[in-house]
KOLTORZA-399059 format. One record per atom (N, C-alpha, C): residue in three letters; y, x, z. Coordinates in pm, whole numbers, plus 32768, in hexadecimal, padded with zeros to 4 digits. Atoms other than C-alpha are relative to their C-alpha. Layout:
# residues N
alaYXZ
...
//
This chain:
# residues 282
met7F7B7FFD803C
met89D98C7574DD
met803F7F77800F
leu7FBB807F7FED
leu8ADC8B68752C
leu80247FC47F7A
thr7FDD8045807B
thr8B1D8A617423
thr809680067FE9
lys7F727FFD8023
lys8C6C8A72736C
lys80397F757FED
ser7FD180898015
ser8C7F88F8733D
ser802F7FC58083
pro7FCE803C7F84
pro8D6088557448
pro7FB07F858028
ala8049807B7FE0
ala8CA2870E742E
ala7F788020803B
leu80837FDB7FCD
leu8B5187B0745D
leu800B80438088
arg7FEC7FBD7F7F
arg8BDE8882757A
arg80127F98806F
val7FEB806A7F9E
val8C4F8743762E
val7F7C7FBC8022
val808280407FEB
val8AF886A375FD
val7FA780588057
leu80537FA27FB3
leu8A4E87DC7684
leu802C80048092
ile7FCD7FFC7F77
ile8B3187E677B5
ile7FDA7F82804C
leu8026807E7FC0
leu8AF0867677FF
leu7F6C7FFE8022
phe80917FFE7FEA
phe897986A877DA
phe7FDE80598077
leu801C7FA47F92
leu897687D578C3
leu80337FC98084
ser7FC9803A7F86
ser8A51871E79BE
ser7FA27F958036
gln805B80697FD5
gln896685F679C5
gln7F7E803C8035
phe80797FBE7FD2
phe883A86DD79E5
phe80148038808D
tyr7FE47FC87F7D
tyr88DF87887B0C
tyr80047F92806A
leu7FF880707FA0
leu892C863A7BB6
leu7F767FC9801E
asp808880327FEB
asp87C785C27B81
asp7FB0805D805A
ala804C7F9F7FB3
ala873C87047C0F
ala802B7FFE8093
gln7FCC80007F79
gln881B86DD7D42
gln7FF77F768042
ala800680897FCB
ala87CD85697D73
ala7FC67FFF808C
ala802D80057F76
ala87AC85207EE3
ala80267F7A803D
cys7FDF807B7FBB
cys87AB83F87FCD
cys807B80178058
ser7F837FF37FB5
ser88F283B48084
ser7FE880098096
arg80217FFD7F71
arg8841839C81D6
arg7F6980088010
thr808F80007FE4
thr86EE83B5827E
thr7FC87F747FE4
ile803D807F8026
ile860982A481F7
ile7FA17FD2806E
asn805480387F97
asn856C81C482FE
asn7F807FC77FC3
ala80818025803C
ala83FB81A582A2
ala7F9A7FE1806D
pro806080237F97
pro834180ED83BA
pro7F727FFB7FC9
val808C7FF9802C
val81C7810F83AC
val7FA57FB68061
ala806E803A7FB2
ala809380588423
ala7F80803E7FCA
pro807B7FC0802F
pro7F3180E68411
pro7FBE7FB17F90
val8041803F8073
val7E8E809B82BF
val7F9880617FC9
gly80677FA5802E
gly7D49815A8298
gly8034808E7FFB
phe7FCC7F798013
phe7D9282B68214
phe808580017FB6
ser7F7C8008803F
ser7ECB82398164
ser806C80248063
val7FA57FDF7F93
val7F83824D82AF
val7FAC8015807E
ile804D7FDD7F88
ile7EE582FE83DA
ile8062801C8072
ile7FA77FED7F8D
ile7F8E82E8852E
ile7FAE80318076
asn80437FC57F8B
asn7F1C83C98649
asn806C802A8064
gly7F927FE77FA6
gly801583B28765
gly808380007FB3
asp7F827FF2804A
asp8160842F86D9
asp7FEC803F7F76
asn801E7FBE807F
asn80B284D285B0
asn7FDD7F9B7F95
val8017805D806F
val80C4840C846B
val7FDA804F7F84
thr80307FBC8077
thr7FF584878345
thr7FC27F987FA2
gly804080598060
gly7F2C83F58225
gly803A800D7F75
ile7FDC7FF2808D
ile7F5183C880AF
ile80947FE87FE7
tyr7F748021801D
tyr80A7832280AC
tyr80648056804E
pro7FA37FA47FBC
pro815883E881C1
pro7FFF808C7FC3
glu80067F7C803F
glu80DC8526811B
glu804B80017F7C
leu7FB4800D807C
leu816A84AB7FD0
leu80968006801E
phe7F7380047FDE
phe82B9845E8072
phe8033808A8029
arg7FD47F7D7FD0
arg82CA85B1811B
arg800680657F8D
ser7FFC7FA48072
ser827986677FD6
ser807E7FE87FAE
leu7F84801F8048
leu839D85B37F30
leu8078802B8051
ser7F917FD87FA8
ser847985F9805D
ser801F80947FF1
ser7FEA7F708008
ser8446876F8040
ser803780287F78
lys7FD57FDD8087
lys8487876E7ECA
lys80847FBF7FD9
glu7F90804F8032
glu859186637EA1
glu806D7FE58066
thr7F9E800A7F95
thr865186727FEB
thr80197F728033
cys7FFC80817FBB
cys861185078050
cys7FAB800E807D
gln80467FF37F81
gln85AE84FE81BE
gln7FCE7F76802D
phe803D807E7FD7
phe84C983F28253
phe7FDE80018094
leu802380147F74
leu8498836D83B3
leu7F8E7F9C8006
phe807980527FFE
phe834282D68409
phe7FE47FC4808B
pro802180417F81
pro835381F78542
pro7F837FA97FF0
ala807E804C8006
ala820081598591
ala80157F75803C
val7FF5808B7FD2
val81F77FDB85B0
val7F857FB47FD1
pro806C80548035
pro80F07EC8858A
pro80237FCD7F75
arg7FE78028808B
arg80C67E4F8423
arg80547F817FF7
ala7FB3807D8005
ala814D7CF1846A
ala8094801C801B
arg7F747FDF7FE3
arg82887D878501
arg803F804C7F8C
leu7FCF7FB68074
leu82AA7E7283D9
leu802C7FA07F92
glu7FDD80648066
glu82A87D4882EB
glu80827FBA8026
leu7F8780457FD1
leu83B17C9A83BF
leu807A805B7FF6
met7F927FA0800C
met84887DD483CA
met802F800B7F70
phe7FDB7FF6808D
phe847E7DEA824F
phe804A7F827FD5
glu7FBE807F8023
glu84DB7C7A822E
glu808F7FFD8034
asn7F7D80047FC0
asn86037CAC8319
asn805C80747FD9
gly7FAD7F8F8028
gly86827DE98272
gly8005806F8066
gln80067F977F9C
gln861E7EC68398
gln7FA580737FD6
ala80557F978039
ala85287F9282C8
ala802B80177F70
asp7FD37FE08087
asp85918047818D
asp7F907FF77F99
val80738002805B
val8433805380F8
val7F8C7FB78043
leu807B80407FD0
leu82EB7F968118
leu7F8D803A7FAF
phe806F7FC08047
phe81A5804980C5
phe7F89800F805C
pro802080318086
pro809480318063
pro80057F697FFF
ala7FED80908006
ala80D27ED07FEE
ala7FD37FC97F7A
ile802480488079
ile80387DE17EF3
ile807C7FBC7FC9
arg7F8D8045803C
arg81337D537DFE
arg7FEE7F68800C
thr800280917FF3
thr81817BE67E52
thr808A7FCB7FDB
ser7F80803D8025
ser82907AF17DE5
ser805F7FFE8077
lys7FAB80027F88
lys83107ADA7F4C
lys804080888016
arg7FC97F797FEC
arg833A7C537F68
arg806080267F91
asp7FA67FE18070
asp83DD7C647E11
asp808E7FCE801B
glu7F7C80327FDC
glu84FC7B977EA1
glu8049805F805E
leu7FC77FAA7F99
leu85317C9E7FAD
leu801480907FD3
gly7FF97F738025
gly85017DE77EF6
gly7FDA801C7F70
ile80277FCD8084
ile84CC7EB17DBA
ile7F788042800F
phe80897FD07FF4
phe835C7EFC7D81
phe7FE480767FA5
val802D7F8C804E
val82D3804C7D0F
val7F6880068009
pro809280027FFB
pro8160802D7CB1
pro7FC5808D8006
met80447F7F7FF2
met807481477D12
met7F707FFA7FD0
ile808D800D8023
ile7F0C80CF7CEB
ile7FDF7F6C7FF1
his803780877FFE
his7E3A7F977CB0
his7FA37FF48077
thr805C80157F91
thr7D847F047DDA
thr7FE17F6B800A
arg801F808C7FE8
arg7CE57DC17E4F
arg7FC07FF3808B
ser8044801E7F83
ser7C707D207F90
ser7F767FC97FDF
thr808980328011
thr7AFF7CCD7FB7
thr7FD07FC98086
leu804180287F84
leu7A1B7C3280B7
leu7FB480798034
ile80427F8E7FC4
ile799F7D3D81A6
ile7FB57FD1807C
ser805280247F8C
ser78857D10829D
ser7FA08073801A
leu80687F9D7FE5
leu77677DD48337
leu7F807FD57FB9
gln8078801D804E
gln76227DEB8275
gln7FA67F9E8049
ser805680687FC7
ser75437CBD82AC
ser7FB47FBC7F8F
ala804E804B8064
ala74547BD081FC
ala80487F837FD1
arg7FB48076802A
arg75657ACB81CD
arg800D7FFC7F68
pro7FEE800B8092
pro75717A448067
pro808D802A7FD6
thr7F7F7FD28034
thr76897AD27F93
thr80627F8C7FF2
ile7F9480618016
ile77D37A147F97
ile803E80217F79
arg7FD87FE3808A
arg783079F27E29
arg808C7FD37FDC
asn7F7B80318022
asn797E793C7E32
asn80437FC2807A
gln7FB1803A7F94
gln7A8B789A7F04
gln7FBF7F83803A
gln803C807D7FD2
gln79D9774A7F16
gln7F8B801B8060
glu80727FE07FA9
glu789E77E57FA9
glu802E80378086
leu7FCA7FCC7F82
leu796D789F80AC
leu80327F8E8058
leu7FC6806E7FB2
leu7A2177628117
leu7F977F9B802D
glu806980607FDC
glu78E17696811E
glu7FA680338070
gln80567FC87F97
gln782A77868208
gln804D80018084
lys7FA980137F8C
lys78D876FF833C
lys7FC9803E8080
asn80367FB87F8C
asn77F577BC8429
asn8035808F8007
leu7FCF7F778005
leu789C790383C0
leu809180098030
lys7F787FE37FD3
lys79CE7980847E
lys803880717FA9
val7FC37F9F805A
val7AC27A4683A8
val807880418046
val7F947FB77FBF
val7BB07B558426
val805880467F99
val7FA07FBB8057
val7CEA7BDF837F
val806780468058
val7F947FBC7FB8
val7E097CC483E2
val807F7FAD7FF5
arg7F83804A7FFE
arg7F427C098449
arg806B804F7FB5
gly7F987FBD804E
gly80567C5A8350
gly7FD280337F7A
tyr80307FD78084
tyr7F757CBC822D
tyr80157F8D7F9D
asp7FEB80658068
asp7FBF7C0980E7
asp7FCD80367F7B
tyr80397FD88081
tyr7EEB7C287FAD
tyr80227F9C7F92
gly7FD6805D8068
gly7F9D7B167EEC
gly7FE17F6F8022
glu8008808F7FE8
glu7F98799E7EC9
glu7F727FD08019
ala808B802C7FEF
ala7E1E79737EA6
ala7FCE8026808C
tyr80257FD37F79
tyr7DE97A3E7FE4
tyr803D7FA68069
gln7FBC80557F9F
gln7EEA7970809F
gln7FC47F748003
thr804080858006
thr7E44782D802A
thr7F7D8000804E
ile80807FF67FB9
ile7CF0789F80AC
ile8018800C8097
val7FE37FEB7F72
val7D83791481F8
val80327F7E8040
ala7FCB807E7FC9
ala7E3F77CB8227
ala7F907F9A8015
glu806E805F7FF3
glu7D0376FE81EB
glu7FA180288070
leu80547FD07F92
leu7C3577D682D5
leu80407FE28087
ser7FB980217F85
ser7D4077A783DE
ser7FF67F6B801F
arg800A80907FED
arg7D3A762F83A8
arg7F767FD78033
gln8089801C7FD6
gln7BC1763383D7
gln7FE0803A808B
gly80187FC17F7E
gly7BE476F9851B
gly7FA280767FFA
arg805E7F918014
arg7B20781E848D
arg804580877FF4
leu7FB57F86801A
leu7C3379228475
leu801F804B8081
ile7FDC7FA87F91
ile7C617A4A8562
ile806780637FCB
leu7F977FA38025
leu7DA07B19854F
leu7FFC807A805C
glu7FFC7F857FB3
glu7DA47C8585BD
glu807980547FD4
ser7F857FB48017
ser7EBE7D8185CF
ser7FEF80757FA0
asp80157F8A8054
asp7E1D7E9E850A
asp7F6E80057FD1
pro80887FF98037
pro7CE57EFE8440
pro7F96802A8065
val80637FD67F9D
val7C3A7FAB8566
val7FD67F898056
ser801F80787FB2
ser7C507E68862F
ser7FA67FA27FB0
val805780508056
val7BB57DB18507
val7F7180368005
ala80857FC27FFB
ala7A937EA98505
ala7FBD7FE68086
arg803980157F7B
arg7A647E7D867B
arg7FCD7F718013
val8030808A7FF0
val7A487D008669
val7F877FE67FA7
leu8079800B8052
leu794C7D22854C
leu7F8A803F804A
lys806B7FBB7FB9
lys78827E198619
lys7FD07FAF8078
ala802480517F8B
ala788A7D2F8746
ala7FCB7F777FDA
asn803080818033
asn78197C09866B
asn805A7F8B8027
val7F9E806A7FE8
val79537B4986C6
val80287FC17F7C
ala7FE780308089
ala799A7B2C8551
ala7F8E802E7FA8
asp806E7FE2805C
asp78A67B2E842F
asp802F80477F82
val7FCD7FCC807F
val79837B8B8307
val809480238012
ala7F727FDC8006
ala7ACE7C3F82D4
ala802F7FF57F70
ile7FC77FFD8087
ile7BB87C2381AB
ile806C806C7FFE
met7F9E7F948013
met7C6F7D63814A
met7FCE805D7F92
ala802A7F9C8062
ala7C657E828053
ala7F98805C803F
pro806A7FAD7FC6
pro7B247F4E8087
pro802E80888031
tyr7FD57F7A7FD8
tyr7BDC809B8099
tyr80467FFD8088
ile7FBD800B7F7F
ile7CA8801E81C1
ile7F9A7FFB8071
phe8069800B7F9A
phe7B737FBB8285
phe7FB68084800F
ala804A7F827FFB
ala7ABA80FA8229
ala804F806D8045
gly7FAD7F9B7FBF
gly7BDD81D48292
gly800E7FE88094
ala7FF180227F73
ala7C03811A83DB
ala7F8580278050
val80797FE47FB2
val7A98813E8446
val7FDF80958003
gln801B7F6F8001
gln7A7E82AA83DD
gln805C804B8060
gly7FA07FBB7FAB
gly7BAA82FE84B4
gly7FFB7FD98092
asp8004802E7F75
asp7B3E825585F9
asp7F7180068033
ala80877FE97FCB
ala7A1482BD86CF
ala7FBB7F7E802C
arg803A807E7FCF
arg79E48157874E
arg7FB87FB27F92
val8039804F806D
val798A80D285F7
val7FCF80557F8B
glu80247FAB8071
glu793482018521
glu7F6F7FED7FD3
asp808A801A8027
asp77C4819A8525
asp7FF57F917F98
leu8001806C8063
leu782680778441
leu801480357F72
ser7FDE7FC68082
ser787E81648325
ser7F927FEC7F98
asp8070800E805E
asp7723814F828A
asp7FC17F758003
lys803680887FF6
lys76F17FDE82DA
lys80577F997FBA
met7FA4805C8043
met78087F4A8207
met7FBA7FB17F92
arg802C8056806D
arg77B17E268129
arg807D7FC97FBD
ile7F888026804A
ile78B77DE5801D
ile7FDD7F977F98
glu8017806D805F
glu78C47C9E7F5D
glu80867FD97FBF
ala7F8780278048
ala79CB7C627E52
ala7FF27F707FD0
ile800080888036
ile7A287AFD7DF9
ile80727FF47F9B
pro7F9F8005806E
pro7AE87A9B7CBD
pro808A7FCE8028
glu7F7F80367FD6
glu7BFB79E57D7B
glu805C806B803C
leu7FB07F917FCB
leu7C6F7B327E0E
leu8001806E7F95
pro80017FA88074
pro7CD07BF47CD4
pro803D8089801B
trp7FBE7F7F7FFB
trp7D447D567C90
trp80977FEB7FFB
ser7F6E800A7FFC
ser7EB67D857CDE
ser803D808B8005
asp7FB87F837FF1
asp7FBD7E947CD7
asp801E80188093
ser7FDB7FD87F79
ser7FEE7F4F7E1C
ser805D80787FF6
gly7FA27F918007
gly810D80397E64
gly80687FFB806D
ile7F927FF07FA1
ile8260805A7F0A
ile80707FA07FDD
tyr7F8A80568011
tyr83797F5E7F3A
tyr807B80468038
leu7F7F7FCA7FD6
leu84E47FD17F51
leu805C7F8C8021
ser7FB380727FCF
ser85C47EEA801B
ser807F7FE67FAF
lys7F82802A803E
lys86D57E277F69
lys806D7FEC8068
lys7FA0801E7F95
lys87797DE480BA
lys803C807D8040
ser7FD17F8F7FAF
ser878F7F348168
ser802A807A7FAF
leu7FE37F8B8052
leu87A38030804C
leu80757FE67FA2
thr7F97800A8066
thr88D480707F76
thr7FBF800A7F76
gln80357FF88088
gln88A880587DFF
gln7FE080917FDB
asp80177F738021
asp88C781D37DE0
asp7F8180358042
asp80797FD27FBA
asp87BD82137EE8
asp7F837FC07FC5
arg807380428040
arg86D681117E49
arg7FDD80457F7E
asn80187FBD8081
asn870081B77CF7
asn7FBF80888014
thr80377F7B7FE4
thr86BA830F7D89
thr7F6F7FF6802A
leu808A800F7FCF
leu8581829C7E42
leu7FA47FCB7F93
gln80528037806B
gln850481D17D1C
gln7FD9806C7F9C
glu801E7F93805D
glu851F82FF7C39
glu7F9A8061803B
leu805D7FA37FBF
leu846C83DE7D35
leu7F727FC88000
phe8086803B7FF2
phe834C82EC7D6D
phe7FC07FE47F78
glu803880178086
glu832382937BFD
glu7FCB80827FC6
arg802E7F7E8031
arg830A84027BAA
arg7F7F80298046
ala80797FDF7FB3
ala820884327CBF
ala7F8A7FAE7FD0
ala806C8057802F
ala813E83087C43
ala7FCA80317F7A
arg802A7FD18083
arg8137838B7ADF
arg7FB580848008
ser80427F7E7FF2
ser80C984E07B5A
ser7F727FF28037
gly808680157FC8
gly7F9784457C00
gly7FF08033808E
met80077FC87F79
met7FEE84CF7D59
met7FB97FA38062
val803B80607FA2
val7F8C83907E0F
val7F6A7FF37FE8
trp808E800F801F
trp7E4083677D5A
trp7FB2807D802A
lys80417F857FD3
lys7DEC84D47D9E
lys7FEC7FFE8097
gly800E800D7F70
gly7E2A848A7F0C
gly7F8B7FA78025
phe807280597FE7
phe7D31836A7F02
phe7F7C80487FE5
leu807B7FB68020
leu7C2D84487E5C
leu7FE280698069
arg80147F997F9A
arg7C63854E7F69
arg7FCC7FC48083
tyr8021803C7F7F
tyr7C36845C808C
tyr7F847FA67FFD
tyr806780678002
tyr7B37835C8015
tyr7F8880247FA9
lys80787FF1804F
lys79D383577F96
lys800B7FAA7F81
pro7FF7804C807E
pro79AC82E27E2B
pro7FCB7F71800C
glu803980867FF5
glu78D481B77E92
glu805E7F9F8045
val7F9C80567FC0
val79ED81317F6D
val806D7FDA7F9D
leu7F9680198062
leu7AF481557E5C
leu7FD07FA57F8F
lys8036804D8070
lys7A0F80B77D59
lys80147F6B8012
glu7FF9808F7FE7
glu7A1D7F617DFD
glu808D7FCC8017
gly7F7E80367FDA
gly7B8A7F507E5D
gly807A80497FCA
asn7F8E7FB48032
asn7C63804F7DA7
asn7FE9802E7F71
arg80037FCA8088
arg7CB680B77C45
arg807F80507FE9
gln7F897FB58027
gln7D9E81BD7BBB
gln80527FAC7FA0
arg7FA9804E8057
arg7ECA811B7B19
arg802780527F86
glu7FD87FBC807C
glu7F0B817279AE
glu80927FDF7FE4
phe7F728013801B
phe807A81A3795C
phe801B80137F6B
pro7FDE7FEF808E
pro811081757800
pro804780847FEA
lys7FBB7F848021
lys819082A97751
lys80957FE78000
gln7F6F800D7FFC
gln830282EE776F
gln80317FC97F7A
gly7FC8803B807A
gly83C682197678
gly7FB07F897FCE
val805180718028
val82AF8115765C
val800F7F928067
val7FEB80717FA6
val82F57FBF76F1
val7F797FC8802A
glu807E80367FCD
glu81DB7F4277D1
glu80037F697FF6
lys800680928010
lys816E7DE07780
lys7FB57FC38075
//
């Protein structure tokens, strides 16, 4: 039964109008979402792009009418494209102060980088100092990866010591470890595990991973950045709402559980807890 109060009728009409607009929220154009291979988070096989995040984007596309384009590029170029406003989104990405200047961050999970090597009798590396002091060890990282200031400090010092090897993607990192060109890699365990499981050249390393966490490489938020340069405010708002809703629903974490073994996630990933609606997160 319709209300007889004019004031209440106006409020009801406004509420229903806003609900209709929210339900019809759509991006004004196709969103440019360049991708680089990142374990099972982003899987690239020729022109076919799959994995946890592309699958998330496509599920939102079918429901919310935002369309995404996934051109494949090296990770370092992807970072540069985001800096220059040529990429609308950056994912998966650790939250850093540098990236915060370029985009709006939507957290999805907690993750951390660790030391990754092949099983051996080498004594455990317990902290940054021990890593830097063992100058006989060559260390490999993916060019363009950024796990925050502490990571960048370690990488810079390793480079100064002449011990750093840069590779274009996680599979290349696995290959130099297998060839004994490098002794240790620094990255999130799930990325390495996904890379070796998906490539016949290095899949035998899957059961030989040695993971060492050091306190200087802490847990951080990982998620999606929305460009401040290339996206309009309306499109940013639409995408932020979509991704925040997806994060709260646990869609991303369910994707990790579907793709990865629990022992891999234990060392490098945690489900992110979100505050209840109306509660301010401290």
